[in-house]
N, C-alpha and C positions, 0 to 999 in steps of 0.2 A: 353518611358520606365522608370519606377522608379528604382533608384539605392539605395541600402541599405546604410544608413550613416554608417561610420566607427564605431560609438559607438554601433550600433546593433550587431556588431561582437564581442564585448568585453563581458566578463564574467558577468559583472553587469547587462547588458541588459537581458541576459538569466535568471537571477535570478528574475528580475522584471517580465518577461514574465511568468515564472513558477509560481510565486505567484499570477499572475493576473487571472490564470485559476480558473474558479468558482467551479470546482469539486475537492474533496480530491484526491491528487496524491501522491504517495509514490514511492521512489526509493528503491528497495529491492533486495536481493540476492535469490538464489534458495531455501533457508530455510525460506523465508519471513521475514528475518532480515532487519529492516529499517535502511537505510543509510542517507536518506534525505526525505523531505516532503515539500509540498507547504503551503501557508498561509491558504487555505481552510481546509486542514487536520489539521493544528495547532488549528484553531478556533473550529473544531469539537471535537478534543481530549481534549483540555483544560488542557494539562499537559505540564510540562517543558521539554526542549530538552533532559535532561539527563534521563528522564523516557521513551523517545521514541526511540532515536537513539541507535542502537546496540541491540534493543529488538525486538522480533518476533511480527508480526502483531496481532495475537490473544491476546497476552498479553496486548498490547497497546490498542486495541479496547475493551478489557474486555470480550472476548469470554468465555462463560461458560465452554468450554472444556479445555481452557488453565489452569484453576485451578484444573483440575481433576488429574494431576500428578505432582510431584515435578519438573519434567524436563520441564514442561510448554508447550506452543503452539507447536503443531505438534507432540506431543508424546502420547496423549491420544488415545485410540482405535478409537473414533469418528473422529479423525483428518485424518484418512486414507481416509475418504469420503468427506473431506472439499473441497468445489468447489474453494475457494480462493487458497488453497495450490496446488490443482491439476492444476489450471490455471497458477500459477506461475512456476510450474515444466515444463508445456508444453512450456511456453515461454522460459524457460531456455534451452530447446532443440532447440531453434530457430524459433518457430512458434508463430505467434500472436494469441491471444485469444480475441475475440470481444463479449462483452455483454453476458457473461454466467450468468444465473440467479441462485441465491442462497438465502436461508433463514438462517440467523445466529441468534443465541440466545446470547444476550449480557446481562451483569449484569450492570444495570443503577440505581443508587440511591438505591442499595440493592435489586432490583427486576429484575427478568428475563424478558427481552424484546425481542420479535422476531423482526427481521429486514430483509426486503426484499431489495436485492442489485442486481446490475448488475456489474459484474467484467470484466474489460478489462485489458489485459497485453500485453506489447510490449518489446521484448528483445532489448538490445543495448550494445555496448561495449564502454568503455572509458579507453584509455590507454591500459593496459594489462588485464583489469578486465571486466567481464561480469555482467550486471545488468538487472533488469526488471523494467519497468515503470508499476505500479499498480494503476489503476483508479477504484474507488469505487463510483458508482452512486446509489443514493438513500439514503445515510446516512443522518441522522438528528440529 
């Protein structure tokens, strides 16, 4: 039987593991506000940390609906039907969501681009706080 080396239990190992995941992964709250993200997400977004952390997912991904209201992501009428937002809310109630299909429209290089995704959400607690692990498959 293999035993985990002590360094695997240290925080540094978990960061390396998180960043080694090939899919974009975000740590969000129930309002899809981003608290952390992995290296795959960073490569996808191509933005600095201050433009990502503490911002809502639709704003960071450049969802067309995020710009429809001054309040941003989650506040436009179309946001009520957003599969990403609904999946995160379901996870916030303690239920895992696996591979929900969604088509988002993003603004890329000044043009609206449709994007097919599969959304997976897993709730977790850290200390006294609740978070959701949000995985977005299909992003390019």
